[in-house]
C-alpha positions as CSV (number, residue, x, y, z in Angstrom):
1,M,14.7,-25.6,8.4
2,M,15.2,-22.0,9.2
3,T,17.5,-19.4,7.8
4,Q,18.6,-16.0,9.2
5,H,21.0,-13.5,7.8
6,D,23.3,-10.6,9.0
7,E,24.4,-9.5,12.4
8,T,21.2,-7.5,12.8
9,P,18.4,-10.0,13.2
10,S,16.4,-10.3,9.9
11,A,12.8,-9.3,9.7
12,F,12.2,-12.3,7.4
13,R,12.2,-15.9,8.6
14,L,12.0,-18.8,6.2
15,T,10.6,-22.1,7.3
16,V,9.9,-25.1,5.1
17,R,6.8,-27.3,5.7
18,P,6.5,-31.0,5.0
19,D,4.4,-30.3,2.0
20,H,7.4,-28.5,0.4
21,T,6.0,-25.0,0.8
22,G,8.4,-22.3,2.0
23,V,6.7,-19.8,4.5
24,I,8.4,-16.4,4.8
25,T,7.3,-14.8,8.1
26,I,7.7,-11.0,8.3
27,D,8.4,-10.0,11.9
28,V,10.3,-6.7,12.4
29,P,12.4,-7.3,15.6
30,G,11.4,-5.0,18.5
31,E,8.5,-3.3,16.8
32,K,4.7,-3.6,17.5
33,V,3.9,-3.5,13.8
34,N,5.7,-4.4,10.6
35,T,6.9,-1.4,8.5
36,L,9.3,-1.5,5.6
37,K,12.8,-0.2,6.1
38,A,15.6,0.4,3.6
39,E,17.8,-2.5,4.9
40,F,15.0,-5.0,4.3
41,A,15.5,-5.2,0.6
42,A,18.8,-7.1,1.1
43,Q,17.4,-9.3,3.8
44,F,14.3,-10.2,1.7
45,E,16.5,-10.9,-1.3
46,A,18.7,-13.2,0.8
47,V,15.7,-15.2,1.9
48,L,14.4,-15.6,-1.6
49,R,17.9,-16.7,-2.7
50,D,18.0,-19.2,0.1
51,A,14.6,-20.6,-0.9
52,R,15.8,-21.3,-4.4
53,Q,18.6,-23.5,-3.1
54,I,16.1,-25.8,-1.3
55,P,15.6,-29.0,-3.3
56,G,12.0,-29.9,-4.0
57,L,10.5,-26.6,-2.9
58,R,7.1,-26.2,-4.7
59,A,5.7,-22.9,-3.6
60,M,6.0,-19.9,-1.3
61,V,3.7,-18.1,1.2
62,I,4.4,-14.7,2.7
63,I,2.7,-14.0,6.1
64,S,3.1,-11.7,9.0
65,G,4.3,-12.7,12.5
66,K,2.6,-9.7,14.1
67,P,-0.9,-10.1,15.6
68,D,-2.9,-7.6,13.5
69,T,-0.7,-6.2,10.8
70,F,0.6,-7.6,7.6
71,I,2.7,-4.5,6.8
72,A,1.5,-1.1,7.8
73,G,3.5,0.7,5.1
74,A,7.0,2.2,4.9
75,D,8.9,3.5,7.9
76,I,8.3,7.2,7.8
77,H,11.7,7.9,9.4
78,M,13.3,6.3,6.3
79,I,11.5,8.7,4.0
80,A,12.2,11.7,6.3
81,G,15.9,10.8,6.2
82,C,16.0,11.6,2.5
83,T,17.5,15.0,2.0
84,E,17.5,15.0,-1.8
85,A,15.4,13.7,-4.7
86,A,18.1,11.2,-5.8
87,Q,18.0,9.4,-2.4
88,A,14.2,9.1,-2.4
89,Q,14.3,7.9,-6.1
90,A,16.9,5.3,-5.1
91,L,14.6,4.0,-2.3
92,S,11.8,3.7,-4.8
93,E,14.0,1.9,-7.3
94,S,15.1,-0.5,-4.6
95,G,11.5,-1.3,-3.7
96,Q,10.6,-1.8,-7.4
97,R,13.5,-4.2,-7.9
98,L,12.6,-6.3,-4.9
99,F,8.9,-6.6,-5.9
100,N,9.8,-7.4,-9.5
101,L,11.9,-10.2,-8.1
102,I,8.8,-11.5,-6.2
103,E,6.6,-11.1,-9.3
104,N,9.1,-13.0,-11.5
105,Y,9.9,-15.7,-8.9
106,P,10.1,-19.1,-10.5
107,L,7.7,-20.6,-7.8
108,P,4.1,-19.5,-7.1
109,V,4.1,-16.8,-4.3
110,V,0.9,-16.2,-2.3
111,A,0.4,-13.4,0.2
112,A,-1.5,-14.4,3.3
113,I,-2.9,-11.1,4.6
114,H,-4.4,-10.4,8.1
115,G,-4.6,-6.9,9.5
116,S,-3.3,-3.6,8.0
117,C,-1.8,-4.1,4.5
118,L,-1.0,-0.5,3.5
119,G,1.3,1.4,1.3
120,G,4.5,-0.6,0.6
121,G,2.8,-3.6,2.3
122,L,0.1,-3.6,-0.4
123,E,2.7,-3.0,-3.1
124,L,4.5,-6.2,-1.9
125,A,1.2,-8.2,-1.8
126,M,0.3,-7.0,-5.3
127,A,3.7,-8.3,-6.6
128,C,2.7,-11.8,-5.3
129,H,0.9,-14.1,-7.7
130,S,-2.2,-14.3,-5.5
131,R,-3.6,-12.7,-2.3
132,V,-5.7,-14.4,0.4
133,V,-7.3,-12.1,3.1
134,T,-9.0,-12.7,6.4
135,D,-12.6,-11.7,7.0
136,S,-11.5,-9.8,10.1
137,D,-12.5,-6.2,10.6
138,K,-8.8,-5.4,11.2
139,T,-7.9,-6.4,7.6
140,R,-7.6,-3.2,5.5
141,L,-5.9,-2.8,2.1
142,G,-5.0,0.6,0.7
143,L,-2.4,3.0,-0.7
144,P,-2.6,6.0,1.6
145,E,0.6,7.8,0.3
146,V,-1.3,10.8,-1.1
147,Q,-2.3,11.7,2.4
148,L,1.4,12.3,3.2
149,G,1.9,14.2,0.0
150,L,3.6,11.2,-1.7
151,L,2.7,8.6,-4.3
152,P,3.1,4.9,-4.2
153,G,6.8,4.3,-5.0
154,S,7.4,0.5,-5.3
155,G,5.4,-0.3,-8.4
156,G,1.9,0.3,-6.9
157,T,0.9,2.9,-9.5
158,Q,1.4,0.3,-12.2
159,R,0.2,-2.9,-10.5
160,L,-3.0,-1.6,-8.9
161,P,-4.7,-0.5,-12.2
162,A,-3.8,-3.9,-13.7
163,L,-5.6,-5.7,-10.9
164,V,-8.7,-3.5,-10.2
165,G,-9.0,-1.4,-13.3
166,L,-8.1,2.3,-14.1
167,V,-11.0,4.2,-12.4
168,A,-11.0,2.1,-9.2
169,A,-7.2,2.3,-8.9
170,L,-7.1,6.1,-9.4
171,D,-9.9,6.5,-6.8
172,M,-8.0,4.4,-4.3
173,M,-4.7,6.2,-4.8
174,L,-6.2,9.8,-5.0
175,T,-8.2,9.4,-1.9
176,G,-6.0,7.0,0.1
177,R,-9.1,5.1,1.1
178,Q,-8.8,1.7,2.6
179,L,-10.8,-1.4,1.5
180,R,-12.2,-4.0,3.8
181,A,-11.5,-7.6,2.9
182,K,-14.9,-8.2,1.2
183,Q,-14.5,-5.1,-1.0
184,A,-10.9,-6.2,-1.9
185,V,-12.2,-9.5,-3.1
186,K,-15.1,-7.9,-5.0
187,M,-12.7,-5.5,-6.7
188,R,-10.3,-8.4,-7.7
189,L,-7.5,-7.0,-5.4
190,A,-7.7,-10.2,-3.3
191,D,-8.6,-13.7,-4.6
192,D,-10.0,-15.4,-1.5
193,I,-11.4,-14.5,1.9
194,V,-11.2,-16.8,4.9
195,P,-11.4,-16.8,8.8
196,P,-8.0,-15.9,10.4
197,D,-7.5,-19.4,11.8
198,I,-7.3,-21.0,8.4
199,L,-5.4,-18.2,6.6
200,L,-2.1,-20.0,6.3
201,E,-3.5,-23.4,5.3
202,T,-5.7,-21.7,2.6
203,A,-2.8,-19.7,1.3
204,V,-0.6,-22.9,1.2
205,A,-3.3,-24.8,-0.7
206,R,-3.7,-22.0,-3.2
207,A,0.1,-21.8,-3.7
208,L,0.3,-25.5,-4.3
209,S,-2.8,-25.5,-6.7
210,A,-2.3,-25.8,-10.4
211,N,-3.1,-22.1,-11.0
212,P,-2.6,-19.9,-7.9
213,A,-3.1,-16.7,-9.9
214,Q,-6.6,-17.8,-11.1
215,R,-9.0,-15.0,-10.4
216,A,-12.5,-13.8,-11.5
217,P,-12.8,-13.0,-15.2
218,V,-11.7,-9.5,-16.1
219,P,-14.9,-7.3,-16.2
220,F,-15.8,-5.7,-19.5
221,R,-15.3,-2.2,-18.0
222,H,-11.6,-2.9,-17.3
223,K,-11.1,-3.8,-21.0
224,A,-13.1,-0.7,-22.0
225,E,-10.9,1.6,-19.8
226,K,-7.9,0.5,-21.8
227,M,-9.3,1.8,-25.1
228,K,-7.6,5.0,-26.0
229,G,-10.6,7.2,-26.6
230,L,-12.3,6.3,-23.3
231,R,-9.0,6.3,-21.4
232,D,-8.3,9.8,-22.5
233,I,-11.7,11.0,-21.3
234,I,-11.2,9.3,-17.9
235,F,-7.8,10.9,-17.4
236,R,-9.2,14.3,-18.4
237,M,-12.2,14.1,-16.1
238,I,-10.2,12.9,-13.1
239,R,-7.6,15.7,-13.6
240,K,-10.4,18.3,-13.6
241,Q,-12.0,16.8,-10.4
242,V,-8.6,16.8,-8.7
243,R,-7.9,20.4,-9.6
244,R,-11.3,21.5,-8.4
245,R,-10.9,19.7,-5.1
246,S,-7.3,20.6,-4.4
247,G,-7.0,24.1,-5.9
248,G,-3.6,22.9,-7.2
249,H,-2.2,22.7,-3.7
250,Y,-1.6,18.9,-3.6
251,P,1.0,18.1,-6.3
252,A,1.2,14.4,-5.4
253,A,-2.4,13.8,-6.7
254,G,-1.4,15.2,-10.2
255,Q,1.8,13.1,-10.2
256,I,-0.2,9.9,-9.5
257,I,-2.4,10.6,-12.5
258,D,0.7,11.4,-14.7
259,V,2.5,8.3,-13.7
260,V,-0.5,6.0,-14.2
261,Q,-1.1,7.6,-17.6
262,C,2.5,7.1,-18.5
263,G,2.2,3.3,-17.8
264,F,-0.9,3.0,-19.9
265,E,0.5,4.9,-22.8
266,K,4.2,3.9,-22.8
267,G,4.1,0.5,-21.1
268,R,4.9,-0.7,-17.6
269,E,8.7,-0.2,-17.6
270,A,8.2,3.5,-18.5
271,G,5.6,3.7,-15.8
272,F,8.0,2.3,-13.2
273,K,10.7,4.8,-14.2
274,A,8.2,7.7,-14.1
275,E,7.0,6.5,-10.7
276,A,10.5,6.4,-9.1
277,A,11.4,9.9,-10.5
278,A,8.1,11.4,-9.3
279,F,8.6,9.7,-5.9
280,G,12.1,11.3,-5.7
281,K,10.6,14.7,-6.4
């Protein structure tokens, strides 16, 4: 079974396997790589809605239809098209809403990642209940927004620290550095690593397992970073480093720290709100 929506061909195709797993394939029509565009939120929501109507469906897998890209990030033209903060903030809120929908989906959702998984692509993958990556050299995970003078705007500032810990998350977001697959698994950003030819089958098996979100135990340092005293020291030290490196010329780096700190101190909902407002600015 396949479903498609709208007059414009959808970037999302839903197929249902005999094992009752729905596979959403992301394949932006007419483009070499997948990038996220504003109109995709409605298309993706429609596919998720359709999937809920399918009797007996047990799990979902999200995979790319492009050869070496999962999602390379947001379409820069979409961001360049924003002429005022309110428009950019609305884009951010729309991304957050969609990814919250994935995170709270009533079935297990696993991201099957091969190739570049960057920016909004990684934010989407982090909203899934589990992530399987390929051992290919082309597989890279990162949030490079700071290099464009932006911050992650679809929940990434809140989800990344929850997965990899505060220090590692800030390092990734403040440098924009990309992880190879092995590093991603070591840091608990991905849950499994496999050769590309068994990516889909492994992701499906994980989605159908009793506990798809099962991952390595949380390291002690992650727990320690949440303690107020140590947390305050970490934020203070990192702010000092950023000021020294940037001379105050890169406001996005400071905003990233502020928004992450807001989430730690006031909770995730407040963190999401602060993220969207800062992205708008």
